[in-house]
C-alpha positions, 0 to 999 in steps of 0.5 A, a space after each residue: 528507486 526504479 520500476 516496481 513489479 506490482 503483485 496482486 497484493 500490491 494492487 489490492 493495497 493500492 485500490 484500497 488506499 484509493 478509497 482513503 487512508 488505512 492501517 496495515 491491520 485493517 488492510 490485512 483483514 479486508 484483503 485476506 492477508 496477514 498483517 505482517 505480509 501487508 506491512 512488508 508490502 507497504 514498506 516496499 511500496 513506500 520505498 518506491 514512492 507509491 504510498 506514504 506513512 503519514 504517522 501512527 502507522 496510517 498509510 495513504 497513496 503518495 501525492 506524486 503517485 499517479 500510476 494505474 493498476 493493470 
């Protein structure tokens, strides 16, 4: 996929996943968004190769992602 415009939630998700793997429900609680909204953002980030679902709903930053958060 092409470039992706990251919104504030995306940037917060990426920052949280830099600290380690996590579940959408935990990210939602930590970041103050609904679980469904975080799940939607994670799906979009996965489609763009930024995060990976490694199983059982656990997400981590994709190895090939080396972007910076602006």
